[in-house]
C-alpha positions as CSV (number, residue, x, y, z in Angstrom):
1,X,-14.3,11.4,-12.6
2,X,-13.5,8.7,-15.3
3,X,-15.1,6.3,-15.9
4,X,-13.4,2.7,-17.0
5,X,-15.6,3.5,-20.6
6,X,-13.7,6.1,-21.3
7,X,-10.4,3.9,-21.4
8,X,-12.7,1.7,-24.5
9,X,-13.9,4.6,-26.5
10,X,-11.2,5.9,-28.7
11,X,-13.7,9.2,-29.2
12,X,-14.0,9.3,-25.1
13,X,-10.5,9.5,-24.4
14,X,-9.5,11.9,-26.5
15,X,-12.4,14.0,-25.3
16,X,-11.1,13.2,-21.5
17,X,-7.6,14.7,-22.9
18,X,-9.2,17.8,-23.9
19,X,-10.9,18.2,-21.2
20,X,-7.8,18.1,-18.8
21,X,-5.4,19.4,-21.0
22,X,-7.2,22.6,-21.7
23,X,-10.2,22.8,-19.3
24,X,-10.7,26.4,-19.9
25,X,-10.4,25.6,-23.5
26,X,-8.0,24.6,-26.4
27,X,-5.2,27.1,-26.4
28,X,-1.9,26.7,-28.4
29,X,0.7,24.7,-28.3
30,X,2.9,27.7,-29.2
31,X,2.0,30.9,-28.0
32,X,-1.1,30.6,-25.6
33,X,-3.4,32.1,-27.4
34,X,-7.4,30.9,-27.3
35,X,-7.3,32.4,-31.1
36,X,-7.6,28.7,-32.0
37,X,-10.1,27.2,-34.6
38,X,-10.6,23.2,-35.5
39,X,-8.3,22.2,-38.5
40,X,-9.9,18.8,-39.9
41,X,-9.0,15.3,-38.0
42,X,-5.6,13.4,-38.1
43,X,-5.6,10.9,-41.2
44,X,-5.5,7.6,-39.0
45,X,-7.7,9.0,-35.6
46,X,-11.1,10.4,-36.7
47,X,-11.3,11.0,-33.1
48,X,-8.0,13.3,-32.7
49,X,-8.8,17.1,-33.6
50,X,-6.7,19.2,-35.3
51,X,-6.2,23.1,-34.8
52,X,-5.1,25.7,-36.1
53,X,-3.4,29.5,-33.9
54,X,-5.3,32.5,-36.0
55,X,-2.1,34.5,-34.2
56,X,1.4,32.3,-34.7
57,X,-0.1,29.5,-37.1
58,X,1.5,26.8,-35.5
59,X,-0.9,23.4,-36.2
60,X,-1.3,21.3,-34.1
61,X,-3.7,18.7,-31.9
62,X,-5.1,16.6,-29.2
63,X,-1.6,15.2,-28.2
64,X,1.2,18.2,-29.2
65,X,3.5,18.1,-26.7
66,X,2.2,15.3,-24.7
67,X,4.0,12.2,-23.7
68,X,1.3,10.8,-26.0
69,X,2.2,12.1,-28.9
70,X,4.5,10.2,-31.8
71,X,3.0,6.8,-30.1
72,X,2.3,3.9,-32.7
73,X,0.2,2.3,-29.7
74,X,-3.6,4.2,-29.9
75,X,-4.4,6.6,-26.6
76,X,-7.0,4.1,-25.2
77,X,-3.8,1.5,-25.2
78,X,-1.5,4.2,-23.4
79,X,-4.5,5.3,-21.3
80,X,-5.1,1.6,-20.0
81,X,-1.6,1.1,-19.3
82,X,-1.3,4.2,-16.7
83,X,-4.6,2.9,-15.5
84,X,-3.1,-0.6,-14.6
85,X,-0.2,0.9,-13.8
86,X,-2.0,2.8,-11.3
87,X,-3.4,-0.7,-9.9
88,X,0.3,-1.4,-9.2
89,X,0.0,-4.3,-11.5
90,X,3.9,-5.6,-13.0
91,X,4.9,-5.3,-16.7
92,X,3.9,-8.4,-17.5
93,X,0.4,-8.6,-16.3
94,X,0.0,-5.4,-17.9
95,X,1.3,-7.2,-21.0
96,X,-1.2,-10.3,-19.8
97,X,-4.3,-7.9,-19.6
98,X,-3.6,-5.5,-22.8
99,X,-2.4,-8.7,-24.9
100,X,0.6,-6.4,-25.9
101,X,4.8,-7.7,-26.5
102,X,5.9,-7.9,-22.6
103,X,9.1,-5.1,-24.5
104,X,6.1,-2.7,-25.5
105,X,4.9,-2.6,-22.2
106,X,8.6,-2.4,-20.1
107,X,8.7,0.8,-23.0
108,X,5.3,2.3,-22.3
109,X,5.8,1.7,-18.5
110,X,9.3,3.3,-18.1
111,X,8.2,6.5,-20.0
112,X,5.2,6.8,-18.2
113,X,6.8,6.3,-14.6
114,X,9.6,8.7,-16.1
115,X,7.3,11.0,-16.7
116,X,5.7,10.7,-13.8
117,X,8.8,11.1,-11.5
118,X,10.1,14.6,-13.6
119,X,6.7,15.7,-13.8
120,X,5.6,15.0,-9.6
121,X,5.5,18.7,-7.6
122,X,7.7,19.1,-5.3
123,X,6.7,19.3,-1.5
124,X,7.5,21.3,1.3
125,X,7.4,19.6,4.7
126,X,6.8,21.7,7.9
127,X,5.5,21.2,11.7
128,X,5.8,17.6,13.0
129,X,8.3,15.3,10.4
130,X,9.9,11.9,10.8
131,X,13.2,11.1,9.1
132,X,14.0,6.9,8.5
133,X,16.4,5.5,6.0
134,X,15.4,2.0,4.7
135,X,17.6,-0.1,2.1
136,X,16.8,-2.5,-0.8
137,X,18.4,-5.0,-3.2
138,X,19.1,-3.2,-6.0
139,X,22.1,-4.5,-8.9
140,X,22.3,-3.1,-12.1
141,X,19.9,-5.1,-14.9
142,X,20.5,-5.0,-18.1
143,X,24.0,-3.6,-17.7
144,X,26.5,-6.0,-18.5
145,X,29.2,-3.5,-18.4
146,X,28.3,-2.7,-14.9
147,X,27.7,-6.3,-14.1
148,X,31.0,-7.1,-15.0
149,X,33.1,-4.3,-12.7
150,X,31.4,-5.5,-10.1
151,X,32.4,-9.3,-10.8
152,X,35.8,-7.9,-10.7
153,X,35.5,-5.9,-8.1
154,X,34.5,-8.5,-6.1
155,X,37.3,-11.3,-6.9
156,X,35.3,-12.8,-9.1
157,X,32.6,-13.8,-6.6
158,X,29.2,-13.6,-8.7
159,X,30.3,-15.9,-11.5
160,X,31.0,-18.8,-8.7
161,X,27.3,-18.8,-8.4
162,X,26.9,-16.7,-5.2
163,X,26.3,-13.0,-4.7
164,X,29.4,-10.9,-2.4
165,X,26.2,-9.3,-0.8
166,X,26.3,-12.5,1.6
167,X,29.3,-11.1,2.7
168,X,28.5,-7.5,3.0
169,X,28.5,-5.9,6.8
170,X,27.2,-2.4,7.7
171,X,24.6,0.1,6.5
172,X,24.0,-0.8,2.7
173,X,25.4,2.2,-0.2
174,X,25.3,1.9,-4.3
175,X,28.5,0.4,-4.2
176,X,27.0,-2.7,-2.2
177,X,23.8,-3.0,-4.6
178,X,22.1,-2.3,-1.5
179,X,21.2,1.6,-2.0
180,X,19.4,3.6,0.7
181,X,16.8,5.1,0.6
182,X,16.0,8.4,2.4
183,X,12.2,8.8,3.6
184,X,10.8,11.9,5.0
185,X,7.4,12.4,6.0
186,X,5.0,14.8,7.6
187,X,2.5,13.6,10.2
188,X,-1.3,13.9,8.2
189,X,0.4,15.0,5.3
190,X,3.2,14.1,2.2
191,X,6.0,11.8,2.0
192,X,9.6,12.7,-0.4
193,X,11.6,9.6,-0.9
194,X,14.7,9.9,-2.4
195,X,17.4,6.9,-2.9
196,X,20.9,8.3,-2.4
197,X,24.7,6.7,-2.9
198,X,25.2,6.7,0.7
199,X,23.1,8.1,3.7
200,X,26.0,10.6,5.0
201,X,25.4,13.6,7.2
202,X,27.0,15.5,3.5
203,X,24.5,14.0,1.5
204,X,21.4,14.0,3.5
205,X,21.6,18.1,4.8
206,X,21.0,19.4,1.3
207,X,17.7,17.1,0.3
208,X,16.5,18.2,4.3
209,X,17.2,22.4,3.9
210,X,15.5,21.7,1.1
211,X,12.7,19.6,1.6
212,X,11.7,21.1,5.5
213,X,11.3,24.2,6.5
214,X,13.4,25.7,9.2
215,X,12.2,25.1,12.6
216,X,10.4,22.2,12.0
217,X,10.3,19.5,15.0
218,X,11.6,16.3,13.6
219,X,12.0,12.7,15.1
220,X,14.6,9.9,14.3
221,X,16.1,7.2,15.6
222,X,19.3,6.9,17.4
223,X,21.5,6.7,13.9
224,X,24.4,9.1,14.1
225,X,23.9,10.9,10.6
226,X,21.0,12.9,12.2
227,X,23.0,14.6,15.4
228,X,23.5,17.6,13.3
229,X,19.5,18.0,12.6
230,X,20.0,20.9,16.1
231,X,22.5,22.9,14.4
232,X,20.6,23.0,10.5
233,X,18.1,24.7,12.5
234,X,15.8,22.8,14.0
235,X,13.7,20.9,16.5
236,X,15.4,17.1,17.1
237,X,13.9,14.6,18.9
238,X,14.6,10.4,18.7
239,X,13.8,7.1,20.0
240,X,17.3,4.6,20.9
241,X,15.7,1.5,18.6
242,X,19.2,-0.3,19.3
243,X,17.6,0.2,23.3
244,X,14.3,-1.4,22.9
245,X,13.1,2.0,22.7
246,X,10.6,2.9,19.5
247,X,8.4,5.5,21.3
248,X,8.3,8.1,24.3
249,X,5.7,10.1,25.8
250,X,8.0,13.2,27.1
251,X,5.4,15.4,28.7
252,X,2.8,13.0,30.4
253,X,-0.1,13.1,28.6
254,X,-0.3,9.6,28.1
255,X,0.8,9.8,24.3
256,X,3.8,8.5,23.1
257,X,4.4,11.1,20.8
258,X,8.1,10.9,19.9
259,X,9.0,8.1,17.3
260,X,9.1,7.4,13.8
261,X,6.3,4.7,13.3
262,X,4.2,6.9,10.7
263,X,7.5,6.8,8.3
264,X,8.0,3.2,9.4
265,X,5.1,1.8,8.6
266,X,5.4,4.0,5.1
267,X,8.0,1.8,4.8
268,X,6.0,-1.2,5.1
269,X,3.5,0.0,2.0
270,X,6.3,0.8,0.0
271,X,8.0,-2.8,0.4
272,X,5.0,-4.1,-0.9
273,X,4.5,-1.6,-4.0
274,X,8.3,-2.7,-5.0
275,X,7.4,-6.4,-4.9
276,X,5.4,-7.0,-7.7
277,X,8.0,-5.6,-9.8
278,X,10.1,-7.6,-9.4
279,X,14.9,-7.5,-10.2
280,X,14.4,-3.2,-10.1
281,X,17.8,-2.1,-11.5
282,X,19.4,0.6,-9.5
283,X,19.2,2.7,-12.3
284,X,15.6,2.2,-12.4
285,X,14.6,2.1,-8.6
286,X,14.5,6.6,-9.2
287,X,11.5,6.3,-11.4
288,X,10.0,3.6,-9.1
289,X,10.4,5.6,-6.2
290,X,9.5,8.9,-7.7
291,X,5.6,7.2,-8.8
292,X,5.1,5.6,-5.8
293,X,5.6,9.4,-4.0
294,X,3.2,10.6,-6.7
295,X,1.0,7.9,-5.8
296,X,0.9,7.9,-2.1
297,X,0.8,11.7,-1.5
298,X,-2.7,11.9,-4.2
299,X,-4.3,9.4,-1.6
300,X,-6.1,8.6,-4.3
301,X,-6.9,5.2,-5.6
302,X,-8.3,3.3,-9.3
303,X,-10.1,6.0,-12.0
304,X,-9.4,8.7,-9.6
305,X,-5.7,7.8,-9.1
306,X,-5.9,7.6,-12.7
307,X,-7.0,11.6,-13.3
308,X,-5.1,12.7,-10.4
309,X,-2.0,11.4,-13.1
310,X,-3.2,12.1,-16.4
311,X,-3.4,16.0,-14.7
312,X,0.7,15.7,-13.8
313,X,1.0,14.5,-17.5
314,X,-1.0,17.0,-19.1
315,X,-0.7,19.9,-17.2
């Protein structure tokens, strides 16, 4: 288990990386050989060990091939940044804590979130699963060309000092700057969330069939995009929120098993997680979702979560 003292000591940071990256001993990053010998230290980082492979001749060090290689910020700063991300601090707060420029922190957190989102393990759901969707506000921050296109399409509404969102009706879409997030959660298990361009049957079908085992019992609300779940090979029961129904006991055991309350509870957690990160763009929203999906499924916090994040990034 990591301790905070290991995050402020350069030698211990590199020792931690070695332990997580090569738990069974150092092996070559090129050919995987264990015929590796130490080959001095890095010129500017004395704690960073160099190696030479006896089989392929490749020379490498503790960080070669990892997300932490070739950085101007020291390893301990990257690990501290990752730890603070796990605590859900905003970029501004992380910059203050680490005494860094906000632009440096923005770049670091973006790359770390992207790496976690890309490397997080694929999740397979089965048993009893709930589906639901939520809509969040996300525009085109730092994408001036996209903003110009949006303003032109809206007839210049945004340039007049008000948002066209106030005129929107119906379900959200990417074009309306209210992207839908589709969620699937296994009761007592893991969750999968994904931003979509829209919520339609043809959009969600491939995601569902790639993630949820055939024959799984699925609970939803009455939204008609779920009407073909049985045709797709799933058992399906729903509650009718528009009629004031939020849970139903179908088998008479006194337990209301038909509901999507687990998924709706998750949406509350997601909203709380996103709240400190004001103004997330559509372009960046998927990596925030991917990072939070991993954090939620890891079921760890603090130092234990940092250990899991590092295992993922160095694996």
